Each structure stands twice: as C-alpha cells, then as structure tokens.
C-alpha positions in Angstrom: 66.2 46.1 -24.7 63.3 44.4 -26.3 59.8 45.7 -25.6 56.6 43.8 -25.8 54.1 44.7 -28.4 50.5 45.6 -27.3 49.3 42.3 -28.7 51.8 40.4 -26.5 50.7 42.3 -23.4 47.1 41.6 -24.1 47.8 37.9 -24.6 49.7 37.8 -21.3 47.0 39.6 -19.4 44.3 37.2 -20.9 46.4 34.2 -19.8 46.8 35.6 -16.2 43.0 36.3 -16.0 42.3 32.7 -17.3 44.6 31.2 -14.6 42.9 33.3 -11.9 39.5 32.2 -13.1 40.6 28.5 -13.1 41.8 28.9 -9.5 38.6 30.4 -8.4 36.5 27.8 -10.2 38.3 24.8 -8.5 36.6 25.3 -5.0 33.2 25.6 -6.7 33.8 22.4 -8.7 35.0 20.7 -5.5 31.8 21.7 -3.7 29.6 20.6 -6.6 31.4 17.2 -6.7 30.9 16.7 -2.9 27.3 17.7 -3.1 26.7 15.2 -5.9 28.4 12.5 -3.9 26.3 13.3 -0.9 23.1 13.2 -2.9 24.2 9.9 -4.4 24.9 8.4 -0.9 21.5 9.7 0.3 19.8 7.9 -2.6 21.6 4.7 -1.9 20.8 5.0 1.8 17.2 5.7 1.1 16.8 2.7 -1.2 18.5 0.5 1.5 16.1 1.7 4.2 13.1 1.3 2.0 14.2 -2.3 1.1 14.8 -3.1 4.8 11.3 -2.0 5.8 9.5 -3.3 2.7 10.7 -6.9 3.1 8.4 -7.2 6.1 5.3 -6.0 4.3 2.2 -8.2 4.7 0.8 -10.2 1.8 -1.9 -8.8 -0.3 -4.3 -10.7 -2.6 -7.4 -10.2 -4.7 -9.6 -11.7 -1.9 -8.2 -9.2 0.6 -8.6 -6.3 -1.8 -12.2 -7.3 -2.5 -13.2 -8.0 1.1 -15.2 -5.6 3.3 -14.5 -4.7 6.9 -15.9 -7.0 9.6 -15.9 -6.1 13.3 -18.0 -7.1 16.3 -18.2 -4.8 19.3 -19.0 -5.9 22.9 -19.6 -4.2 26.2 -17.2 -4.6 29.0 -19.3 -7.4 30.5 -19.2 -9.3 27.2 -22.7 -8.4 25.9 -22.8 -8.0 22.1 -23.3 -4.4 21.2 -23.2 -4.1 17.4 -21.6 -5.5 14.3 -19.9 -3.8 11.4 -19.4 -6.1 8.6 -19.8 -7.1 5.0 -22.9 -9.3 5.4 -25.2 -6.5 4.2 -22.6 -5.2 1.8 -23.6 -4.4 -1.8 -20.5 -5.1 -3.8 -20.5 -3.0 -7.0 -18.6 -4.6 -9.9 -16.8 -2.3 -12.3 -19.7 -2.6 -14.8 -22.1 -1.3 -12.1 -20.0 1.7 -11.3 -21.0 4.8 -13.3 -18.1 6.7 -15.0 -19.4 9.8 -13.2 -18.5 8.3 -9.8 -15.1 7.2 -11.0 -14.5 10.8 -12.2 -15.6 12.2 -8.9 -13.4 9.9 -6.8 -10.3 10.5 -9.0 -10.9 14.3 -9.2 -11.1 14.7 -5.4 -8.7 12.0 -4.2 -6.0 11.6 -6.9 -6.3 13.6 -10.1 -3.2 12.0 -11.6 -4.4 8.5 -10.9 -4.6 7.4 -14.5 -1.2 8.7 -15.4 0.6 7.2 -12.4 2.5 4.0 -13.3 4.1 3.3 -9.9 1.1 3.4 -7.5 2.8 6.3 -5.8 3.0 10.0 -6.9 6.4 11.6 -6.0 5.2 15.0 -7.1 2.2 14.8 -4.8 4.4 13.6 -1.9 6.8 16.5 -2.3 3.9 19.0 -2.7 2.0 17.7 0.4 5.3 17.7 2.4 6.0 21.4 1.5 2.3 22.3 2.2 2.4 20.6 5.6 5.8 22.2 6.5 4.5 25.6 5.6 1.3 25.2 7.7 3.1 23.4 10.6 0.4 20.7 10.5 -0.9 17.8 8.4 -3.3 19.5 6.0 -2.5 17.7 2.8 -2.0 14.1 2.1 0.4 12.6 -0.4 -1.3 9.1 -0.7 -2.6 8.0 -4.1 -5.9 6.0 -4.4 -3.8 2.9 -4.7 -1.9 3.7 -1.4 -5.2 4.4 0.3 -6.6 1.0 -0.9 -3.5 -0.7 0.5 -3.9 1.1 3.8 -7.5 0.1 4.1 -6.7 -3.5 3.2 -3.6 -4.1 5.3 -3.0 -1.4 7.9 -4.6 0.7 10.6 -5.8 4.2 9.5 -4.8 5.7 12.9 -2.5 8.6 12.6 -0.3 7.1 15.3 0.6 4.3 12.9 2.1 6.6 10.2 5.6 5.4 10.8 8.5 5.3 8.4 8.3 1.5 8.2 4.6 1.5 7.6 4.8 4.1 4.9 7.6 2.1 3.2 5.5 -1.1 3.3 2.5 0.8 2.0 4.4 2.2 -0.9 5.9 -1.2 -1.8 2.5 -2.9 -1.7 1.0 0.0 -3.8 3.6 -0.6 -6.5 2.8 -4.3 -6.4 -0.9 -3.7 -6.7 -0.3 -1.2 -9.6 1.7 -3.9 -11.5 -0.9 -6.7 -11.0 -4.2 -4.9 -11.5 -5.7 -2.4 -14.0 -6.8 1.1 -13.0 -10.5 0.1 -13.3 -9.9 -2.9 -10.9 -8.1 -0.7 -8.4 -10.9 1.8 -8.5 -13.5 -1.0 -8.1 -11.6 -2.3 -5.0 -11.4 1.2 -3.5 -15.0 2.2 -4.1 -16.1 -1.0 -2.4 -13.6 -0.8 0.5 -14.2 2.7 2.0 -16.1 3.1 5.2 -19.3 5.2 4.6 -20.8 5.5 8.1 -23.7 3.6 9.7 -21.7 0.4 9.6 -21.6 0.4 5.8 -18.6 -0.3 3.7 -18.4 0.6 0.0 -20.3 3.2 -2.1 -22.6 0.6 -3.5 -23.8 -0.2 0.0 -24.0 3.5 0.8 -26.2 4.1 -2.3 -28.6 1.5 -1.0 -28.5 2.8 2.6 -28.8 6.5 1.9 -31.0 6.5 -1.2 -32.4 3.0 -1.6 -31.0 2.9 -5.1 -28.1 1.5 -7.1 -25.1 3.7 -8.0 -26.3 4.0 -11.6 -29.7 5.4 -10.4 -28.1 8.4 -8.6 -27.6 11.8 -10.1 -24.4 13.8 -10.3 -24.8 15.6 -6.9 -25.6 12.4 -5.1 -22.6 10.6 -6.5 -20.4 13.6 -5.6 -21.6 13.3 -2.0 -20.7 9.7 -1.8 -17.3 10.3 -3.4 -16.5 12.9 -0.8 -17.7 11.0 2.3 -14.8 8.6 2.9 -12.6 11.6 3.9 -14.7 11.9 7.1 -17.9 9.8 6.9 -19.2 10.9 10.4 -18.6 14.6 9.8 -20.1 14.6 6.3 -23.3 12.6 7.4 -26.0 14.3 5.3 -28.7 13.3 7.9 -27.0 14.9 10.9 -24.7 17.5 9.3 -26.2 18.7 6.0 -24.2 21.9 5.9 -20.9 20.1 6.2 -22.1 17.4 3.8 -22.9 20.1 1.2 -19.5 21.8 1.7 -17.7 18.5 1.0 -20.0 17.6 -1.9 -19.4 21.0 -3.5 -15.6 20.5 -3.1 -16.0 17.3 -5.1 -18.1 19.1 -7.8 -15.5 21.9 -8.1 -12.7 19.3 -8.4 -14.6 17.6 -11.2 -15.2 20.9 -13.0 -11.5 21.9 -12.6 -10.6 18.4 -13.9 -12.8 19.0 -17.0 -15.1 16.1 -16.1 -18.3 18.1 -16.0 -19.4 21.3 -17.7 -20.0 24.6 -15.9 -23.7 24.1 -16.4 -23.6 20.7 -14.8 -21.5 22.0 -11.9 -23.8 24.9 -11.1 -27.0 22.7 -11.4 -25.5 20.0 -9.1 -24.2 22.6 -6.6 -27.7 24.1 -6.3 -29.3 20.8 -5.5 -30.5 20.2 -2.0 -27.9 17.9 -0.3 -30.7 15.9 1.3 -32.6 15.4 -2.0 -33.6 11.7 -2.3 -32.3 10.6 1.0 -34.1 7.5 2.2 -36.1 8.0 5.4 -35.2 5.5 8.1 -37.9 4.3 10.5 -36.1 5.7 13.6 -33.5 8.3 14.4 -32.1 6.1 17.2 -29.4 4.7 15.0 -28.4 8.1 13.8 -28.1 9.4 17.4 -26.1 6.3 18.4 -23.8 6.6 15.4 -23.2 10.3 16.2 -21.4 9.1 19.3 -19.9 5.7 18.5 -18.8 6.3 14.9 -16.1 8.6 16.1 -14.7 5.8 18.3 -15.1 3.1 15.7 -13.4 5.3 13.0 
C-alpha cells in the first residue's frame, strides 16, 4: 500500500485550507459588491433629485448680484413707517476694498474660498453635518461665501426656508456664479450685499454709517468688526452691545491669525483696541432704540 510523503500531505493540507479560505471569502465579496451597488444607486438617485430641484432655480444676473436690498414698511393702517433700501448705499468696487477686509471675511466665513472651484465645499458640508448631529442642533453652517451670496440675492434667509429643494437650487446657482465670475468679483458682490443693521446694506455703507469713513480709512480692528457683523448684525451692534461686538470681532481676528493673514503682534494690538474706537456719534439715540426692537423682526 502506497503511503503519501510528508511533502504530499503538506500540499494537500494547503489546498484544503485554500479552498476553505475561498469559501469564507465569497460572502464577504458578495457583501462588498452589494454595498458598492447600493452606493452607486444612491449617487445616481442623488444626482437625479438634485437635477429635479435645480431645474426650477430662479435666474441670477450681474445686476441682481450687485443690487442692494430694498424694502418699505407700513403700519397696519397704511402709514409709512420706514424704508430699508439702497438709495443711501455706498457701493464699494473691488479696488476700494482693502485686502485686509477680504482676508477678514474669508477667514471667518469660508477659509477655503480661494481653493474652491465649485462654489460649494463638500468637506465643509460633511464637517458641519457631523458637528450639528453631534450637538443635536444647528451650530455650524456648511455654506460657502458664494452660497451665502446666492442666498442673499435670490432666497429668503429664514431658517424655515432651508428645504431640500431650496438647498439644491442654491448649490446649483452657486456653481453657476463660480463659473461666470472671478473670486474678487464674488467677494465684491458679497461685501456689498450683506445687511449691516440700521437699514444699511454693504460694508462700504456700514463704514460710512459707523465711522464716517471709507473702508480704506479703517484700521484692522474696525475692519474685523465689520467682517463679523453680518452673522448677527443686531446682536453685534457696537453701540448697544459692545461686549458682544468685541467678542465677535476678536473671533474674526483669531481666525485671521490662524489663517496666517496677520502676525501675532497685529492680532494682539487689534484685540486690545476699544471696540467703540472711532465710532461716529449720531445726533440722537432714538434710532438705536427703535432698531433694537424692529431689527429683530426685519431680519
């Protein structure tokens, strides 16, 4: 009777182990294949839903992007109450906007602004989603400066309007704006579009209202204050709420320092500056008291 050599036994055992390994690997490969197929179907479905909502997006043009807000308010009996509009708006062209202000806006609002080519930032969207899920509330936003510009131009800023269809249209228009305009043009539109309290739109108008100066005449701390105000223009009113205004201004300065746009010496000097330094004195506080109440409703 023939006997198997040790080499033959080892070969047979190796073959049996290989067959067992292959059998065990098949279910894993099957799962991976189904997961890949599911992921592919989700991508296709997502593109389809995006296209379905995006097709109804409103038109957007240079004139719309450059325009300021205009609204008139009346009492219930039809008496004119106040006007918020662009008739007193100081539109700041790109050449009149200091680089320091651009750096401040980008640092606090969208630090990857210059490297984004789509107008949207997928990494920021995912990051803000995870942050909000972790905190069980909306504490972080995923909108780029371009998306914010589109929102201010074409849509309501009310949280109730943050629907899937609206976000899809906003993203589509942001990509369109990104294709048709340069980064400096987009920043120019944004800086002139934001609401800055007291019925003023645009940071050029705000520079004139708060300081009686042009943007290029303001120092680092003052520009940082203006850059941070659009986030909550009523809450960060330097006349009424200097502590909150300083808090927001210092956040902007820290973002600029972290983004390597200012030195540590500049950061510390600007942070130490009185937040009310250089503020223009208005003849009456009546308007400030009125805005303290009505700006919340207007916003």
